[in-house]
C-alpha positions as a Markdown table, in Angstrom:
| # | Residue | x | y | z |
|---|---|---|---|---|
| 1 | Met | 124.8 | 88.0 | 144.3 |
| 2 | Asn | 122.2 | 86.3 | 146.1 |
| 3 | Thr | 119.2 | 85.8 | 143.5 |
| 4 | His | 116.3 | 83.5 | 143.3 |
| 5 | Pro | 117.0 | 79.8 | 143.5 |
| 6 | Thr | 114.1 | 79.6 | 140.5 |
| 7 | Leu | 116.0 | 81.8 | 138.7 |
| 8 | Leu | 117.7 | 80.3 | 135.2 |
| 9 | Lys | 121.4 | 79.9 | 135.0 |
| 10 | Ser | 122.9 | 78.7 | 131.9 |
| 11 | Leu | 125.5 | 77.4 | 133.8 |
| 12 | Asp | 122.8 | 74.5 | 135.7 |
| 13 | Ser | 120.0 | 74.5 | 132.7 |
| 14 | Val | 119.0 | 71.6 | 130.3 |
| 15 | Leu | 117.1 | 72.0 | 127.9 |
| 16 | Val | 114.9 | 68.6 | 126.6 |
| 17 | Ile | 113.2 | 68.6 | 123.5 |
| 18 | Val | 109.8 | 66.0 | 123.9 |
| 19 | Asp | 108.7 | 64.1 | 120.9 |
| 20 | Met | 108.6 | 67.3 | 118.1 |
| 21 | Gln | 107.9 | 64.9 | 115.4 |
| 22 | Gly | 105.8 | 65.5 | 112.4 |
| 23 | Lys | 103.1 | 63.2 | 112.7 |
| 24 | Leu | 102.4 | 64.5 | 116.4 |
| 25 | Ser | 102.7 | 68.5 | 115.1 |
| 26 | Ala | 100.5 | 67.6 | 112.3 |
| 27 | Val | 97.0 | 67.2 | 114.5 |
| 28 | Met | 97.8 | 70.3 | 116.4 |
| 29 | Pro | 96.0 | 73.6 | 115.5 |
| 30 | Glu | 98.4 | 75.0 | 113.5 |
| 31 | Lys | 98.7 | 78.3 | 114.8 |
| 32 | Asp | 99.8 | 76.4 | 118.5 |
| 33 | Ala | 102.5 | 73.9 | 116.4 |
| 34 | Glu | 104.0 | 77.0 | 114.8 |
| 35 | Ala | 104.7 | 78.6 | 117.8 |
| 36 | Met | 106.3 | 76.1 | 119.1 |
| 37 | His | 108.5 | 75.5 | 116.8 |
| 38 | Glu | 109.6 | 78.9 | 116.2 |
| 39 | Asn | 109.8 | 79.2 | 119.8 |
| 40 | Thr | 112.4 | 75.9 | 120.4 |
| 41 | Ile | 114.3 | 77.0 | 117.8 |
| 42 | Ser | 115.1 | 79.6 | 118.7 |
| 43 | Leu | 116.2 | 78.1 | 122.5 |
| 44 | Leu | 117.9 | 75.6 | 120.8 |
| 45 | Glu | 120.1 | 77.8 | 119.2 |
| 46 | Ala | 120.6 | 80.2 | 122.5 |
| 47 | Ala | 121.0 | 77.3 | 124.2 |
| 48 | Thr | 123.8 | 75.2 | 121.4 |
| 49 | Asn | 125.0 | 79.5 | 121.8 |
| 50 | Leu | 125.6 | 79.3 | 125.7 |
| 51 | Ala | 126.9 | 75.3 | 125.8 |
| 52 | Ile | 124.0 | 74.2 | 127.5 |
| 53 | Pro | 123.6 | 70.0 | 127.1 |
| 54 | Ile | 120.2 | 69.5 | 125.0 |
| 55 | Leu | 118.2 | 66.0 | 125.1 |
| 56 | Ala | 115.5 | 65.1 | 122.6 |
| 57 | Thr | 113.3 | 62.4 | 122.4 |
| 58 | Glu | 111.1 | 60.4 | 119.9 |
| 59 | Gln | 107.7 | 58.6 | 120.8 |
| 60 | Tyr | 107.6 | 55.2 | 119.1 |
| 61 | Pro | 109.3 | 56.9 | 115.9 |
| 62 | Gln | 108.7 | 54.1 | 114.1 |
| 63 | Gly | 104.8 | 55.0 | 114.3 |
| 64 | Leu | 105.2 | 58.9 | 114.3 |
| 65 | Gly | 108.1 | 59.5 | 111.8 |
| 66 | Gln | 111.2 | 61.5 | 113.5 |
| 67 | Thr | 112.0 | 64.7 | 114.8 |
| 68 | Glu | 110.9 | 67.4 | 112.7 |
| 69 | Lys | 112.7 | 68.9 | 110.1 |
| 70 | Ser | 113.2 | 72.3 | 111.3 |
| 71 | Val | 114.6 | 71.4 | 114.9 |
| 72 | Gln | 116.4 | 68.2 | 113.8 |
| 73 | Glu | 118.8 | 70.9 | 111.5 |
| 74 | Ala | 119.0 | 73.1 | 114.5 |
| 75 | Leu | 119.8 | 70.2 | 116.9 |
| 76 | Pro | 123.9 | 70.2 | 117.3 |
| 77 | Asn | 125.6 | 67.5 | 116.8 |
| 78 | His | 126.1 | 66.1 | 119.7 |
| 79 | Ala | 122.4 | 66.5 | 121.0 |
| 80 | Pro | 121.2 | 63.3 | 121.9 |
| 81 | Ile | 117.9 | 61.8 | 120.8 |
| 82 | Phe | 116.3 | 58.9 | 123.0 |
| 83 | Glu | 113.6 | 56.6 | 121.3 |
| 84 | Lys | 110.7 | 56.1 | 123.7 |
| 85 | Thr | 107.4 | 54.3 | 124.2 |
| 86 | Ala | 107.2 | 54.9 | 127.9 |
| 87 | Phe | 105.1 | 58.4 | 127.8 |
| 88 | Ser | 108.0 | 60.6 | 130.3 |
| 89 | Cys | 111.3 | 61.0 | 129.2 |
| 90 | Val | 112.5 | 59.2 | 132.0 |
| 91 | Gly | 111.0 | 55.7 | 131.5 |
| 92 | Ala | 113.6 | 55.8 | 127.4 |
| 93 | Ser | 116.4 | 54.1 | 127.6 |
| 94 | Gly | 119.4 | 56.1 | 128.5 |
| 95 | Phe | 117.6 | 58.8 | 129.1 |
| 96 | Met | 118.5 | 59.7 | 132.6 |
| 97 | Pro | 122.0 | 58.5 | 132.3 |
| 98 | Ala | 122.6 | 61.2 | 130.2 |
| 99 | Met | 120.7 | 64.0 | 132.1 |
| 100 | Glu | 122.8 | 62.7 | 135.2 |
| 101 | Asn | 126.0 | 63.3 | 133.8 |
| 102 | Thr | 124.8 | 66.9 | 132.6 |
| 103 | Lys | 125.4 | 67.5 | 136.7 |
| 104 | Arg | 122.7 | 70.1 | 136.1 |
| 105 | Lys | 119.1 | 70.4 | 137.6 |
| 106 | Gln | 117.7 | 72.8 | 136.0 |
| 107 | Val | 115.2 | 71.2 | 133.5 |
| 108 | Ile | 113.5 | 73.1 | 130.7 |
| 109 | Leu | 111.2 | 71.5 | 128.7 |
| 110 | Val | 109.2 | 71.9 | 125.3 |
| 111 | Gly | 107.8 | 69.7 | 122.5 |
| 112 | Gln | 104.7 | 68.1 | 122.5 |
| 113 | Glu | 101.2 | 66.7 | 124.3 |
| 114 | Ala | 101.5 | 68.6 | 127.0 |
| 115 | His | 98.8 | 66.6 | 129.3 |
| 116 | Val | 100.7 | 63.3 | 128.0 |
| 117 | Cys | 104.2 | 63.6 | 127.7 |
| 118 | Ile | 105.2 | 66.5 | 128.9 |
| 119 | Leu | 103.3 | 66.3 | 132.2 |
| 120 | Gln | 104.3 | 62.8 | 133.4 |
| 121 | Thr | 107.9 | 63.7 | 132.4 |
| 122 | Ala | 108.0 | 67.2 | 134.5 |
| 123 | Leu | 106.1 | 64.9 | 137.5 |
| 124 | Asp | 108.8 | 62.6 | 137.0 |
| 125 | Leu | 111.6 | 65.0 | 137.1 |
| 126 | Ile | 110.5 | 66.8 | 140.0 |
| 127 | Ala | 109.7 | 63.5 | 142.1 |
| 128 | Leu | 113.6 | 63.2 | 141.4 |
| 129 | Gly | 114.6 | 66.5 | 142.5 |
| 130 | Tyr | 115.0 | 68.8 | 139.7 |
| 131 | Gln | 113.3 | 72.1 | 139.1 |
| 132 | Val | 111.4 | 72.2 | 135.9 |
| 133 | His | 110.4 | 74.7 | 133.6 |
| 134 | Val | 108.1 | 74.3 | 131.3 |
| 135 | Val | 108.0 | 76.7 | 128.5 |
| 136 | Glu | 104.1 | 77.2 | 127.8 |
| 137 | Asp | 104.6 | 78.9 | 124.3 |
| 138 | Ala | 106.9 | 75.8 | 123.4 |
| 139 | Ile | 104.5 | 72.9 | 124.1 |
| 140 | Cys | 101.5 | 72.0 | 122.7 |
| 141 | Ala | 98.3 | 69.8 | 122.8 |
| 142 | Arg | 95.5 | 68.5 | 120.5 |
| 143 | Lys | 92.6 | 70.5 | 122.7 |
| 144 | Ala | 93.5 | 73.7 | 124.1 |
| 145 | Glu | 91.7 | 72.5 | 127.3 |
| 146 | Asn | 94.2 | 70.0 | 127.2 |
| 147 | Lys | 97.4 | 72.2 | 127.6 |
| 148 | Phe | 95.7 | 74.6 | 129.7 |
| 149 | Tyr | 94.6 | 72.3 | 132.8 |
| 150 | Ala | 98.2 | 70.4 | 132.3 |
| 151 | Leu | 99.7 | 73.7 | 133.3 |
| 152 | Gln | 97.5 | 74.0 | 136.1 |
| 153 | Arg | 98.3 | 70.4 | 137.3 |
| 154 | Leu | 101.8 | 71.3 | 136.7 |
| 155 | Gln | 102.1 | 74.9 | 138.4 |
| 156 | Ala | 100.2 | 72.9 | 141.4 |
| 157 | Gln | 103.6 | 70.1 | 141.6 |
| 158 | His | 106.0 | 73.2 | 141.7 |
| 159 | Ala | 106.8 | 73.0 | 137.8 |
| 160 | Ile | 107.8 | 76.5 | 137.2 |
| 161 | Ile | 105.6 | 78.0 | 134.2 |
| 162 | Thr | 107.5 | 80.2 | 131.6 |
| 163 | Asn | 107.7 | 81.1 | 128.2 |
| 164 | Tyr | 111.0 | 81.3 | 126.1 |
| 165 | Glu | 111.8 | 85.3 | 126.4 |
| 166 | Ser | 111.7 | 84.8 | 130.1 |
| 167 | Val | 114.2 | 81.8 | 129.3 |
| 168 | Leu | 116.5 | 83.5 | 127.1 |
| 169 | Phe | 116.7 | 86.6 | 129.3 |
| 170 | Glu | 117.3 | 84.7 | 132.1 |
| 171 | Trp | 120.0 | 82.8 | 130.5 |
| 172 | Leu | 121.7 | 85.8 | 129.4 |
| 173 | Arg | 121.0 | 88.0 | 133.1 |
| 174 | Asp | 122.4 | 91.2 | 131.7 |
| 175 | Ala | 122.7 | 93.1 | 128.7 |
| 176 | Asn | 126.5 | 93.2 | 129.2 |
| 177 | His | 126.1 | 89.4 | 128.6 |
| 178 | Pro | 128.7 | 88.8 | 125.6 |
| 179 | Asp | 125.9 | 86.5 | 123.7 |
| 180 | Phe | 123.0 | 89.7 | 124.3 |
| 181 | Lys | 123.2 | 90.8 | 120.8 |
| 182 | Thr | 123.1 | 87.5 | 119.3 |
| 183 | Ile | 120.9 | 85.4 | 122.0 |
| 184 | Ser | 118.4 | 89.1 | 121.8 |
| 185 | Ser | 117.9 | 88.5 | 118.0 |
| 186 | Leu | 115.9 | 85.2 | 118.4 |
| 187 | Leu | 113.2 | 87.2 | 119.6 |
| 188 | Arg | 110.8 | 87.8 | 117.1 |
């Protein structure tokens, strides 16, 4: 069956967790940070269940700390975490070889901040030929307008703006999927 080329396929997806560090999350609007964490953990659980590769980054962890504990606990043991000082994940040592090794072209981005690291990562990946899906309810920015304009700019540059429920259901595609009950239980 032919489907729309921007519908996510679990066999072509990579989930990228961008800089979900405690010190960064602490300066985000509380409700937004909470939703970002909860939705990201749901995506992590689904990705792990569906054997979707997961890559994570930490922006200058010496100053901003490690990945948030709840997110770390949801990461599978084999998921690499790349330290970076570049705002784009593409600039992190080892990130692109790991991405290329997945042999997948659909990238799902979550994390912070929308107008800096998410934006720059998405634009770089698009320039490299990846199809980028930005999960709007799993990203944050200190100011709502920064997130708003980042999403507008990303959409104008052909990033797909989505939400975590859409990602989950696109990965499943059918209520008869063997993991439907497990993954649909992740919806809050």
